[in-house]
KEDO-653917 format. One record per residue (C-alpha): x, y, z; residue number from 1. Coordinates in Angstrom, 2 decimals, m for minus. Example, Ala and Ser with C-alpha at 12.3 -4.5 7.8 and 13.67 -1.06 7.14 Angstrom:
BEGIN
@X=12.30 Y=m4.50 Z=7.80 tornu=1
@X=13.67 Y=m1.06 Z=7.14 tornu=2
END
This chain:
BEGIN
@X=160.44 Y=50.67 Z=m69.57 tornu=1
@X=159.35 Y=47.53 Z=m67.72 tornu=2
@X=155.72 Y=48.65 Z=m67.72 tornu=3
@X=155.89 Y=49.18 Z=m71.49 tornu=4
@X=157.38 Y=45.71 Z=m72.01 tornu=5
@X=154.73 Y=44.11 Z=m69.78 tornu=6
@X=152.03 Y=45.99 Z=m71.69 tornu=7
@X=153.37 Y=44.58 Z=m74.98 tornu=8
@X=153.51 Y=41.06 Z=m73.49 tornu=9
@X=149.94 Y=41.41 Z=m72.26 tornu=10
@X=148.75 Y=42.67 Z=m75.65 tornu=11
@X=150.70 Y=40.29 Z=m78.03 tornu=12
@X=151.99 Y=37.43 Z=m75.86 tornu=13
@X=155.57 Y=36.27 Z=m75.22 tornu=14
@X=155.84 Y=34.15 Z=m78.35 tornu=15
@X=154.71 Y=36.82 Z=m80.84 tornu=16
@X=156.78 Y=39.49 Z=m79.12 tornu=17
@X=159.89 Y=37.29 Z=m79.20 tornu=18
@X=159.46 Y=36.38 Z=m82.89 tornu=19
@X=159.04 Y=40.07 Z=m83.86 tornu=20
@X=162.08 Y=41.14 Z=m81.79 tornu=21
@X=164.23 Y=38.55 Z=m83.57 tornu=22
@X=163.05 Y=39.81 Z=m86.97 tornu=23
@X=163.89 Y=43.40 Z=m86.05 tornu=24
@X=167.35 Y=42.40 Z=m84.73 tornu=25
@X=168.09 Y=40.42 Z=m87.91 tornu=26
@X=167.21 Y=43.42 Z=m90.09 tornu=27
@X=169.31 Y=45.78 Z=m87.96 tornu=28
@X=172.26 Y=43.37 Z=m87.96 tornu=29
@X=172.17 Y=43.05 Z=m91.76 tornu=30
@X=172.13 Y=46.85 Z=m92.12 tornu=31
@X=175.05 Y=47.40 Z=m89.71 tornu=32
@X=177.03 Y=44.62 Z=m91.34 tornu=33
@X=176.82 Y=46.29 Z=m94.76 tornu=34
@X=177.53 Y=49.71 Z=m93.28 tornu=35
@X=180.53 Y=48.92 Z=m91.08 tornu=36
@X=182.07 Y=45.81 Z=m92.58 tornu=37
@X=185.75 Y=46.27 Z=m93.39 tornu=38
@X=186.60 Y=44.97 Z=m96.85 tornu=39
@X=189.07 Y=42.13 Z=m96.70 tornu=40
@X=192.17 Y=42.60 Z=m98.78 tornu=41
@X=193.49 Y=39.22 Z=m99.75 tornu=42
@X=197.08 Y=39.19 Z=m100.96 tornu=43
@X=198.09 Y=36.90 Z=m103.79 tornu=44
@X=196.45 Y=33.65 Z=m102.88 tornu=45
@X=198.45 Y=30.51 Z=m103.33 tornu=46
@X=196.73 Y=27.20 Z=m103.75 tornu=47
@X=198.48 Y=24.48 Z=m101.82 tornu=48
@X=197.75 Y=20.88 Z=m102.62 tornu=49
@X=197.84 Y=18.74 Z=m99.52 tornu=50
@X=199.73 Y=15.53 Z=m100.02 tornu=51
@X=198.64 Y=12.69 Z=m97.75 tornu=52
@X=201.23 Y=9.94 Z=m97.55 tornu=53
@X=199.88 Y=6.45 Z=m98.11 tornu=54
@X=200.38 Y=3.84 Z=m95.43 tornu=55
@X=203.17 Y=1.51 Z=m96.31 tornu=56
@X=202.52 Y=m2.19 Z=m96.22 tornu=57
@X=205.28 Y=m4.39 Z=m95.00 tornu=58
@X=206.29 Y=m7.13 Z=m97.39 tornu=59
@X=207.69 Y=m10.34 Z=m96.10 tornu=60
@X=209.38 Y=m12.94 Z=m98.24 tornu=61
@X=208.44 Y=m16.46 Z=m97.44 tornu=62
@X=210.20 Y=m19.40 Z=m99.00 tornu=63
@X=207.92 Y=m22.33 Z=m99.40 tornu=64
@X=209.37 Y=m25.76 Z=m99.81 tornu=65
@X=207.11 Y=m28.36 Z=m101.29 tornu=66
@X=207.80 Y=m31.54 Z=m99.29 tornu=67
@X=208.26 Y=m34.88 Z=m100.94 tornu=68
@X=205.69 Y=m37.23 Z=m99.48 tornu=69
@X=206.80 Y=m40.52 Z=m98.05 tornu=70
@X=205.39 Y=m43.10 Z=m100.41 tornu=71
@X=206.24 Y=m46.75 Z=m100.48 tornu=72
@X=208.62 Y=m47.21 Z=m103.32 tornu=73
@X=207.77 Y=m49.91 Z=m105.73 tornu=74
@X=209.02 Y=m50.77 Z=m109.12 tornu=75
@X=206.46 Y=m48.48 Z=m110.78 tornu=76
@X=206.95 Y=m45.42 Z=m108.55 tornu=77
@X=210.23 Y=m43.61 Z=m108.29 tornu=78
@X=210.56 Y=m40.38 Z=m106.38 tornu=79
@X=213.04 Y=m37.79 Z=m107.46 tornu=80
@X=214.16 Y=m34.61 Z=m105.75 tornu=81
@X=214.35 Y=m32.97 Z=m109.16 tornu=82
@X=210.58 Y=m32.36 Z=m109.12 tornu=83
@X=210.75 Y=m30.48 Z=m105.81 tornu=84
@X=210.21 Y=m26.78 Z=m106.42 tornu=85
@X=211.35 Y=m23.83 Z=m104.39 tornu=86
@X=209.14 Y=m20.80 Z=m104.85 tornu=87
@X=209.40 Y=m17.25 Z=m103.54 tornu=88
@X=206.08 Y=m16.08 Z=m102.20 tornu=89
@X=205.53 Y=m12.45 Z=m101.25 tornu=90
@X=203.10 Y=m12.02 Z=m98.40 tornu=91
@X=201.79 Y=m8.56 Z=m97.60 tornu=92
@X=200.98 Y=m8.01 Z=m93.97 tornu=93
@X=198.31 Y=m5.49 Z=m93.20 tornu=94
@X=199.28 Y=m3.38 Z=m90.19 tornu=95
@X=195.76 Y=m3.58 Z=m88.83 tornu=96
@X=195.41 Y=m7.35 Z=m89.03 tornu=97
@X=195.28 Y=m8.14 Z=m85.32 tornu=98
@X=196.90 Y=m5.05 Z=m83.88 tornu=99
@X=194.22 Y=m2.88 Z=m82.33 tornu=100
@X=195.38 Y=0.71 Z=m82.41 tornu=101
@X=191.97 Y=2.11 Z=m81.62 tornu=102
@X=190.63 Y=1.49 Z=m78.10 tornu=103
@X=187.08 Y=1.39 Z=m79.45 tornu=104
@X=187.99 Y=m1.51 Z=m81.76 tornu=105
@X=189.69 Y=m3.31 Z=m78.89 tornu=106
@X=186.66 Y=m2.90 Z=m76.61 tornu=107
@X=184.30 Y=m4.03 Z=m79.36 tornu=108
@X=186.43 Y=m7.10 Z=m80.08 tornu=109
@X=186.56 Y=m7.99 Z=m76.36 tornu=110
@X=182.82 Y=m7.49 Z=m75.95 tornu=111
@X=181.96 Y=m9.64 Z=m78.97 tornu=112
@X=184.36 Y=m12.42 Z=m77.98 tornu=113
@X=183.04 Y=m12.50 Z=m74.39 tornu=114
@X=179.45 Y=m12.63 Z=m75.65 tornu=115
@X=180.26 Y=m15.47 Z=m78.06 tornu=116
@X=182.01 Y=m17.46 Z=m75.32 tornu=117
@X=179.12 Y=m16.84 Z=m72.91 tornu=118
@X=176.63 Y=m18.21 Z=m75.44 tornu=119
@X=178.87 Y=m21.19 Z=m76.14 tornu=120
@X=179.19 Y=m21.96 Z=m72.42 tornu=121
@X=175.45 Y=m21.55 Z=m71.84 tornu=122
@X=174.74 Y=m24.00 Z=m74.68 tornu=123
@X=177.07 Y=m26.48 Z=m72.97 tornu=124
@X=175.32 Y=m25.85 Z=m69.62 tornu=125
@X=178.34 Y=m24.17 Z=m68.02 tornu=126
@X=178.48 Y=m20.99 Z=m65.95 tornu=127
@X=181.44 Y=m18.63 Z=m65.41 tornu=128
@X=181.89 Y=m19.93 Z=m61.86 tornu=129
@X=182.72 Y=m23.36 Z=m63.32 tornu=130
@X=185.83 Y=m21.81 Z=m64.90 tornu=131
@X=186.77 Y=m19.32 Z=m62.17 tornu=132
@X=188.18 Y=m21.84 Z=m59.72 tornu=133
@X=191.36 Y=m21.19 Z=m57.78 tornu=134
@X=193.26 Y=m23.93 Z=m59.65 tornu=135
@X=192.21 Y=m22.65 Z=m63.07 tornu=136
@X=192.94 Y=m19.01 Z=m62.26 tornu=137
@X=196.33 Y=m19.87 Z=m60.77 tornu=138
@X=197.22 Y=m21.86 Z=m63.92 tornu=139
@X=196.08 Y=m19.24 Z=m66.42 tornu=140
@X=197.01 Y=m16.04 Z=m64.62 tornu=141
@X=200.10 Y=m16.81 Z=m62.57 tornu=142
@X=201.71 Y=m19.72 Z=m64.41 tornu=143
@X=200.81 Y=m19.01 Z=m68.03 tornu=144
@X=200.81 Y=m15.21 Z=m67.56 tornu=145
@X=197.43 Y=m14.64 Z=m69.21 tornu=146
@X=195.44 Y=m11.47 Z=m68.55 tornu=147
@X=192.06 Y=m11.17 Z=m66.86 tornu=148
@X=190.65 Y=m10.09 Z=m70.22 tornu=149
@X=192.01 Y=m13.25 Z=m71.86 tornu=150
@X=190.41 Y=m15.48 Z=m69.22 tornu=151
@X=187.12 Y=m13.62 Z=m69.62 tornu=152
@X=187.27 Y=m13.79 Z=m73.42 tornu=153
@X=188.64 Y=m17.29 Z=m74.02 tornu=154
@X=187.44 Y=m19.32 Z=m71.05 tornu=155
@X=184.74 Y=m17.87 Z=m68.78 tornu=156
@X=182.59 Y=m15.71 Z=m71.06 tornu=157
@X=182.03 Y=m13.05 Z=m68.40 tornu=158
@X=183.26 Y=m9.47 Z=m67.84 tornu=159
@X=186.96 Y=m9.17 Z=m67.05 tornu=160
@X=186.09 Y=m7.21 Z=m63.91 tornu=161
@X=184.38 Y=m10.34 Z=m62.58 tornu=162
@X=187.52 Y=m12.40 Z=m63.31 tornu=163
@X=189.71 Y=m9.78 Z=m61.60 tornu=164
@X=187.45 Y=m9.67 Z=m58.54 tornu=165
@X=187.36 Y=m13.46 Z=m58.26 tornu=166
@X=191.16 Y=m13.70 Z=m58.58 tornu=167
@X=191.64 Y=m10.95 Z=m56.01 tornu=168
@X=189.34 Y=m12.75 Z=m53.56 tornu=169
@X=191.50 Y=m15.85 Z=m53.97 tornu=170
@X=194.72 Y=m13.89 Z=m53.44 tornu=171
@X=195.92 Y=m14.19 Z=m57.06 tornu=172
@X=197.47 Y=m11.35 Z=m59.05 tornu=173
@X=198.34 Y=m11.14 Z=m62.72 tornu=174
@X=201.88 Y=m10.21 Z=m63.74 tornu=175
@X=200.61 Y=m6.83 Z=m64.91 tornu=176
@X=198.99 Y=m6.14 Z=m61.53 tornu=177
@X=202.19 Y=m7.13 Z=m59.74 tornu=178
@X=204.25 Y=m4.81 Z=m61.97 tornu=179
@X=201.84 Y=m1.92 Z=m61.37 tornu=180
@X=202.03 Y=m2.55 Z=m57.64 tornu=181
@X=205.83 Y=m2.44 Z=m57.75 tornu=182
@X=205.84 Y=0.74 Z=m59.82 tornu=183
@X=203.42 Y=2.48 Z=m57.47 tornu=184
@X=205.31 Y=1.47 Z=m54.30 tornu=185
@X=208.72 Y=2.03 Z=m55.86 tornu=186
@X=210.02 Y=m1.46 Z=m55.14 tornu=187
END
């Protein structure tokens, strides 16, 4: 059999032989499919309409008081509390306003904010090392409880891994890192 196959390859080439074999297999498959295919019996079909619930928006009532401005009273001007109005204002809060549910959105936001801060710092002639001092990191991370990502995004304009490495070299840990350490050691 091998000698026959090699003879065909020598006579027609691999490409032509392969194309013809595929054509033959397609024809055979179509024939066998019509010959041996079991007819499908479908019982009474029921159409089901899928109902997708809409996302609810939270509504918050805000009472707005219009303040009476302090104006020097003179004979011509008299202020009265009767003109002060109290209005009910309904504010709808979108659930996706600043809450990132999708990690991709969160990463994109972080990346864009870091890039914007980096450009702003470069325009001012500042580098990330100007912000990543021990005093600054201690203030932001340990005292104020900010995250490495916050420092990278709002102050330094560099990757948060750089902020974390710098803080670690200085012996500083964020509250989150301390909590993770306690959880992992069981203390």
